[in-house]
Backbone as CSV, one residue per row, in Angstrom:
resi,resn,N_x,N_y,N_z,CA_x,CA_y,CA_z,C_x,C_y,C_z
1,MET,-16.284,-68.873,-1.090,-17.265,-68.266,-0.230,-16.624,-67.636,0.978
2,GLU,-15.475,-68.117,1.384,-14.820,-67.551,2.552,-14.412,-66.116,2.287
3,ASN,-14.051,-65.795,1.055,-13.632,-64.448,0.732,-14.776,-63.463,0.878
4,GLU,-15.982,-63.863,0.563,-17.131,-62.977,0.696,-17.413,-62.672,2.157
5,ASN,-17.241,-63.665,3.022,-17.505,-63.484,4.438,-16.401,-62.709,5.146
6,ASP,-15.207,-62.667,4.580,-14.097,-61.977,5.224,-14.364,-60.477,5.349
7,ASN,-15.008,-59.862,4.379,-15.208,-58.413,4.376,-16.494,-58.004,5.074
8,GLN,-17.290,-58.915,5.546,-18.553,-58.568,6.185,-18.377,-58.322,7.672
9,GLY,-17.206,-58.456,8.207,-16.962,-58.274,9.617,-16.806,-56.814,9.999
10,GLY,-17.086,-55.834,9.131,-16.996,-54.422,9.452,-15.638,-53.814,9.142
11,GLN,-14.719,-54.580,8.653,-13.392,-54.078,8.306,-13.481,-53.352,6.967
12,PRO,-12.865,-52.152,6.839,-12.880,-51.472,5.546,-12.031,-52.226,4.538
13,GLU,-12.525,-52.251,3.329,-11.805,-52.930,2.267,-10.598,-52.090,1.894
14,GLU,-9.455,-52.699,1.711,-8.238,-51.988,1.337,-8.370,-51.514,-0.103
15,LEU,-7.969,-50.221,-0.344,-8.076,-49.655,-1.691,-6.898,-50.096,-2.537
16,SER,-7.198,-50.325,-3.800,-6.119,-50.660,-4.727,-5.362,-49.372,-5.055
17,ALA,-4.237,-49.516,-5.666,-3.416,-48.359,-6.032,-4.176,-47.441,-6.985
18,LEU,-4.913,-48.001,-7.920,-5.685,-47.188,-8.865,-6.812,-46.447,-8.159
19,ASP,-7.451,-47.113,-7.188,-8.509,-46.444,-6.428,-7.952,-45.262,-5.630
20,ARG,-6.784,-45.439,-5.065,-6.147,-44.343,-4.308,-5.818,-43.161,-5.223
21,ILE,-5.310,-43.464,-6.394,-4.992,-42.402,-7.356,-6.267,-41.660,-7.749
22,ALA,-7.335,-42.412,-7.999,-8.608,-41.789,-8.377,-9.143,-40.929,-7.236
23,LEU,-9.042,-41.400,-6.004,-9.512,-40.646,-4.844,-8.702,-39.368,-4.653
24,GLU,-7.405,-39.493,-4.791,-6.518,-38.334,-4.658,-6.802,-37.307,-5.757
25,ALA,-7.008,-37.771,-6.977,-7.331,-36.872,-8.083,-8.653,-36.165,-7.838
26,GLY,-9.603,-36.866,-7.246,-10.892,-36.252,-6.925,-10.736,-35.128,-5.911
27,PHE,-9.895,-35.332,-4.890,-9.648,-34.291,-3.900,-8.980,-33.074,-4.540
28,GLU,-8.035,-33.323,-5.426,-7.348,-32.226,-6.115,-8.318,-31.438,-6.991
29,GLU,-9.219,-32.160,-7.667,-10.217,-31.477,-8.498,-11.145,-30.619,-7.657
30,GLN,-11.547,-31.137,-6.493,-12.406,-30.358,-5.594,-11.690,-29.111,-5.105
31,ALA,-10.426,-29.248,-4.728,-9.654,-28.102,-4.247,-9.506,-27.059,-5.357
32,GLN,-9.237,-27.516,-6.587,-9.091,-26.587,-7.702,-10.414,-25.900,-8.017
33,ALA,-11.516,-26.649,-7.963,-12.834,-26.061,-8.213,-13.148,-25.000,-7.167
34,LYS,-12.804,-25.281,-5.917,-13.031,-24.312,-4.841,-12.183,-23.054,-5.053
35,ALA,-10.917,-23.222,-5.448,-10.038,-22.081,-5.717,-10.548,-21.269,-6.899
36,ASP,-11.000,-21.955,-7.952,-11.551,-21.260,-9.121,-12.797,-20.466,-8.739
37,HIS,-13.647,-21.045,-7.932,-14.863,-20.364,-7.495,-14.506,-19.129,-6.669
38,ALA,-13.520,-19.246,-5.798,-13.095,-18.109,-4.980,-12.518,-16.999,-5.851
39,ASN,-11.780,-17.370,-6.917,-11.219,-16.360,-7.818,-12.304,-15.681,-8.646
40,LEU,-13.315,-16.447,-9.036,-14.395,-15.889,-9.850,-15.391,-15.088,-9.028
41,HIS,-15.530,-15.401,-7.742,-16.506,-14.748,-6.882,-15.859,-14.285,-5.578
42,PRO,-14.941,-13.298,-5.667,-14.239,-12.876,-4.447,-15.177,-12.219,-3.431
43,GLU,-16.312,-11.694,-3.897,-17.249,-11.049,-2.974,-17.879,-12.040,-2.005
44,LEU,-17.832,-13.329,-2.337,-18.415,-14.343,-1.475,-17.459,-14.782,-0.364
45,GLU,-16.176,-14.426,-0.516,-15.207,-14.796,0.510,-15.446,-13.941,1.751
46,ARG,-15.336,-14.517,2.898,-15.538,-13.822,4.166,-14.290,-13.017,4.495
47,ILE,-14.477,-11.737,4.667,-13.378,-10.844,4.994,-13.366,-10.641,6.504
48,ASP,-12.188,-10.713,7.095,-12.031,-10.491,8.522,-12.348,-9.014,8.800
49,PRO,-13.390,-8.715,9.605,-13.745,-7.317,9.877,-12.603,-6.539,10.520
50,ALA,-11.833,-7.179,11.395,-10.705,-6.488,12.036,-9.676,-6.075,10.990
51,GLU,-9.445,-6.943,10.017,-8.490,-6.625,8.965,-9.019,-5.500,8.078
52,ALA,-10.312,-5.519,7.801,-10.908,-4.460,6.980,-10.804,-3.112,7.679
53,TRP,-11.142,-3.079,8.981,-11.053,-1.816,9.716,-9.612,-1.385,9.932
54,ALA,-8.689,-2.319,10.007,-7.274,-1.986,10.210,-6.714,-1.190,9.037
55,GLN,-7.371,-1.272,7.881,-6.897,-0.527,6.725,-6.943,0.982,6.961
56,LEU,-7.883,1.430,7.771,-8.022,2.867,8.031,-6.778,3.439,8.718
57,PRO,-6.346,2.900,9.880,-5.127,3.452,10.465,-3.873,3.133,9.655
58,LEU,-3.869,2.024,8.926,-2.713,1.740,8.075,-2.559,2.807,6.996
59,MET,-3.680,3.210,6.381,-3.624,4.255,5.359,-3.237,5.588,5.977
60,LEU,-3.854,5.928,7.101,-3.544,7.185,7.775,-2.080,7.216,8.200
61,GLY,-1.616,6.131,8.786,-0.217,6.053,9.201,0.735,6.154,8.034
62,GLY,0.371,5.554,6.923,1.207,5.663,5.728,1.332,7.092,5.248
63,LEU,0.230,7.830,5.309,0.256,9.232,4.897,1.052,10.081,5.880
64,LEU,0.791,9.885,7.169,1.478,10.686,8.189,2.975,10.404,8.239
65,SER,3.353,9.159,8.000,4.768,8.811,8.095,5.596,9.367,6.945
66,ILE,4.943,9.861,5.913,5.680,10.543,4.848,6.242,11.849,5.398
67,ALA,5.402,12.575,6.136,5.839,13.844,6.714,6.639,13.634,7.994
68,MET,6.258,12.614,8.775,6.917,12.348,10.046,7.308,10.871,10.113
69,PRO,8.471,10.506,9.596,8.880,9.097,9.545,8.899,8.406,10.908
70,GLU,9.040,9.154,11.975,9.062,8.532,13.302,7.724,7.899,13.674
71,LEU,6.647,8.238,12.964,5.336,7.641,13.228,5.178,6.257,12.609
72,ARG,6.086,5.893,11.719,5.988,4.598,11.036,5.936,3.448,12.048
73,GLU,6.697,3.575,13.145,6.691,2.526,14.172,5.339,2.440,14.873
74,ALA,4.699,3.570,15.097,3.421,3.578,15.812,2.318,2.936,14.981
75,TYR,2.316,3.167,13.692,1.274,2.637,12.815,1.705,1.313,12.188
76,ASN,2.239,0.414,12.984,2.675,-0.881,12.474,1.453,-1.782,12.268
77,PRO,1.560,-2.807,11.435,0.410,-3.674,11.135,-0.225,-4.316,12.372
78,LYS,0.581,-4.707,13.347,0.029,-5.348,14.544,-0.846,-4.370,15.327
79,ALA,-0.358,-3.148,15.519,-1.137,-2.140,16.253,-2.405,-1.778,15.482
80,CYS,-2.295,-1.663,14.180,-3.466,-1.321,13.368,-4.489,-2.451,13.392
81,TYR,-4.012,-3.708,13.403,-4.934,-4.839,13.469,-5.647,-4.870,14.820
82,GLN,-4.936,-4.542,15.898,-5.574,-4.488,17.218,-6.649,-3.404,17.227
83,TRP,-6.338,-2.258,16.663,-7.322,-1.183,16.574,-8.503,-1.636,15.720
84,GLY,-8.204,-2.327,14.616,-9.256,-2.819,13.733,-10.183,-3.792,14.435
85,GLY,-9.631,-4.639,15.312,-10.470,-5.569,16.073,-11.414,-4.848,17.006
86,ALA,-10.910,-3.828,17.688,-11.762,-3.044,18.586,-12.815,-2.276,17.786
87,MET,-12.400,-1.723,16.650,-13.340,-0.965,15.822,-14.393,-1.879,15.218
88,ALA,-14.016,-3.118,14.907,-14.981,-4.067,14.349,-16.109,-4.346,15.333
89,MET,-15.774,-4.404,16.631,-16.820,-4.631,17.636,-17.757,-3.431,17.721
90,VAL,-17.203,-2.220,17.675,-18.028,-1.011,17.701,-18.885,-0.945,16.435
91,ALA,-18.274,-1.263,15.289,-18.996,-1.219,14.012,-20.140,-2.222,14.001
92,GLU,-19.925,-3.385,14.574,-20.989,-4.388,14.642,-22.141,-3.878,15.501
93,LYS,-21.796,-3.225,16.596,-22.818,-2.690,17.506,-23.700,-1.657,16.797
94,TYR,-23.087,-0.797,15.989,-23.827,0.281,15.330,-24.225,-0.037,13.890
95,GLY,-23.825,-1.198,13.386,-24.210,-1.579,12.030,-23.403,-0.887,10.947
96,TRP,-22.178,-0.523,11.251,-21.314,0.121,10.270,-20.580,-0.933,9.453
97,ASP,-20.185,-0.542,8.244,-19.437,-1.419,7.366,-18.158,-0.695,6.951
98,ALA,-17.015,-1.348,7.102,-15.727,-0.716,6.794,-15.655,-0.270,5.338
99,ALA,-16.149,-1.090,4.432,-16.080,-0.746,3.012,-16.883,0.513,2.705
100,THR,-18.005,0.698,3.413,-18.832,1.879,3.191,-18.195,3.112,3.820
101,VAL,-17.664,2.959,5.025,-17.063,4.098,5.725,-15.796,4.550,5.012
102,ILE,-14.924,3.612,4.697,-13.668,3.969,4.041,-13.942,4.396,2.601
103,GLY,-14.708,3.633,1.894,-15.081,3.965,0.518,-13.933,3.763,-0.448
104,PRO,-14.252,3.449,-1.684,-13.193,3.203,-2.668,-12.411,4.465,-3.030
105,GLU,-13.073,5.621,-3.011,-12.380,6.858,-3.372,-11.308,7.209,-2.340
106,LEU,-11.684,7.131,-1.051,-10.712,7.428,0.008,-9.574,6.413,-0.012
107,ALA,-9.903,5.169,-0.261,-8.869,4.141,-0.346,-7.912,4.432,-1.503
108,LEU,-8.449,4.891,-2.626,-7.607,5.228,-3.775,-6.710,6.409,-3.468
109,VAL,-7.259,7.449,-2.843,-6.451,8.617,-2.478,-5.354,8.209,-1.506
110,ALA,-5.716,7.456,-0.483,-4.743,7.039,0.519,-3.661,6.150,-0.087
111,ALA,-4.019,5.359,-1.067,-3.031,4.499,-1.720,-2.175,5.288,-2.706
112,SER,-2.707,6.374,-3.251,-1.978,7.162,-4.248,-0.980,8.129,-3.624
113,VAL,-1.344,8.722,-2.501,-0.489,9.741,-1.893,0.922,9.225,-1.600
114,PRO,1.096,8.035,-1.013,2.468,7.565,-0.782,3.267,7.336,-2.062
115,LEU,2.600,7.218,-3.183,3.298,7.091,-4.456,3.576,8.459,-5.078
116,VAL,2.604,9.346,-4.991,2.699,10.644,-5.654,3.676,11.580,-4.942
117,LEU,3.609,11.676,-3.621,4.469,12.613,-2.899,5.958,12.322,-3.068
118,PRO,6.419,11.096,-2.893,7.846,10.858,-3.132,8.260,11.152,-4.577
119,THR,7.364,10.880,-5.506,7.655,11.188,-6.908,7.809,12.689,-7.097
120,TYR,6.898,13.465,-6.518,6.963,14.925,-6.610,8.274,15.442,-6.014
121,PHE,8.615,14.973,-4.801,9.825,15.450,-4.136,11.084,15.028,-4.890
122,ALA,11.079,13.852,-5.502,12.230,13.413,-6.285,12.414,14.290,-7.527
123,ILE,11.318,14.603,-8.192,11.398,15.476,-9.373,11.868,16.864,-8.962
124,LYS,11.320,17.382,-7.863,11.710,18.712,-7.375,13.184,18.736,-7.004
125,ALA,13.666,17.717,-6.310,15.079,17.654,-5.918,15.984,17.599,-7.149
126,ARG,15.575,16.845,-8.152,16.391,16.752,-9.363,16.431,18.097,-10.087
127,ARG,15.296,18.772,-10.168,15.272,20.089,-10.820,16.137,21.091,-10.058
128,ASP,16.050,21.065,-8.721,16.863,21.969,-7.897,18.347,21.685,-8.110
129,LYS,18.723,20.410,-8.193,20.121,20.033,-8.398,20.610,20.538,-9.750
130,VAL,19.798,20.357,-10.778,20.174,20.835,-12.119,20.321,22.345,-12.103
131,GLU,19.426,23.022,-11.414,19.475,24.488,-11.340,20.732,24.953,-10.607
132,ARG,21.109,24.253,-9.525,22.312,24.631,-8.771,23.576,24.361,-9.577
133,GLU,23.584,23.308,-10.356,24.776,22.943,-11.130,24.915,23.736,-12.428
134,ARG,23.861,24.399,-12.842,23.906,25.171,-14.081,24.823,26.380,-13.861
135,PRO,25.820,26.577,-14.740,26.717,27.731,-14.559,25.959,29.035,-14.800
136,VAL,26.331,30.035,-14.015,25.712,31.350,-14.171,26.331,31.993,-15.398
137,GLN,25.501,32.391,-16.317,25.984,32.987,-17.552,25.931,34.501,-17.422
138,ALA,27.092,35.113,-17.628,27.157,36.575,-17.589,26.552,37.120,-18.880
139,GLU,26.111,38.375,-18.789,25.544,39.016,-19.980,26.664,39.189,-20.991
140,PRO,26.425,38.832,-22.228,27.499,38.943,-23.222,27.980,40.392,-23.350
141,ALA,29.276,40.536,-23.470,29.865,41.882,-23.603,29.474,42.458,-24.956
142,ARG,29.153,43.768,-24.933,28.770,44.427,-26.192,29.996,45.087,-26.804
143,GLU,29.958,45.157,-28.067,31.028,45.843,-28.796,30.959,47.327,-28.445
144,PRO,32.104,48.025,-28.448,32.083,49.465,-28.103,31.198,50.275,-29.030
145,ALA,31.184,49.983,-30.300,30.328,50.728,-31.224,28.869,50.432,-30.908
146,GLU,28.634,49.247,-30.516,27.275,48.838,-30.196,26.817,49.501,-28.896
147,ALA,27.752,49.772,-27.983,27.418,50.370,-26.701,26.931,51.797,-26.873
148,SER,27.401,52.476,-27.896,26.979,53.861,-28.085,25.604,53.969,-28.730
149,GLN,25.149,52.928,-29.327,23.833,52.930,-29.952,22.761,52.723,-28.884
150,PRO,21.738,53.554,-28.843,20.664,53.363,-27.862,19.866,52.084,-28.178
151,ARG,19.551,51.354,-27.139,18.787,50.123,-27.312,17.301,50.375,-27.116
152,GLY,16.951,51.447,-26.497,15.551,51.723,-26.247,15.405,53.107,-25.636
153,PRO,14.228,53.498,-25.215,13.996,54.844,-24.704,14.822,55.157,-23.455
154,MET,15.186,54.153,-22.672,15.936,54.418,-21.450,17.398,54.748,-21.742
155,ASP,17.893,54.334,-22.897,19.278,54.616,-23.264,19.417,55.958,-23.998
156,GLN,18.350,56.652,-24.316,18.405,57.903,-25.063,18.603,59.078,-24.095
157,ALA,19.209,60.110,-24.631,19.417,61.340,-23.841,18.060,61.992,-23.626
158,PRO,17.924,62.694,-22.479,16.644,63.374,-22.240,16.389,64.455,-23.284
159,GLY,15.144,64.767,-23.487,14.753,65.795,-24.448,14.375,65.152,-25.756
160,GLY,14.457,65.946,-26.799,14.158,65.439,-28.116,12.669,65.427,-28.405
161,PHE,11.922,66.175,-27.593,10.489,66.246,-27.838,10.209,67.378,-28.787
162,SER,9.246,67.244,-29.615,8.849,68.346,-30.481,7.651,69.041,-29.868
163,VAL,7.652,70.355,-30.007,6.573,71.136,-29.442,5.589,71.433,-30.555
164,PRO,4.332,71.130,-30.343,3.370,71.408,-31.417,3.192,72.897,-31.653
165,ALA,2.990,73.303,-32.882,2.887,74.722,-33.217,1.494,75.259,-33.203
C-alpha cells in the first residue's frame, strides 16, 4: 500500500525506457505528418510577404545585371528583402498581392532571360570564332581553255543581235 501512496504526492511518475521510446516515436510521427501535409498542401504554408515582394527587384536586378554587371551588387538579396518589407507594408495598405502583381508569366520571363541570353551570346561567340578561324578560300583557278569560253551574257562580246526583216 505504501507504493500506491508514494505517487499521489503530485510527483510525476518516471517513464520506463519503452514508454520513452513510444513517446519519441509519436513525436517523430507527428513531425513527419506535418511535413507530409506541408508538401501536399504548399498553398497553406504562410509566405513571408517581404520575401514575396523581394522577388520583383531580384528578378529586375538579375535582368539588368546581365547588361550591366556592376548592378549585381546593388540588387543583392539583403537590399531586395529590405525593399520587399517596405513594399509589403504598402501592399497591405492598398490590398495588393505580390503573386497577382508579379504574375506567373512575368516570373517565368524573368527567370528565363538570365538563362536564354547567356546561351544566345555563347552560341553567337562560338559561331563568330568558327567564322574567324575558317580559312578564306580563293576562287579556283580556271584552265586557260576554259577561260576563253563565255560563262554567261556578261562574258560575251558586244553585238551578235539579229535584226528582224
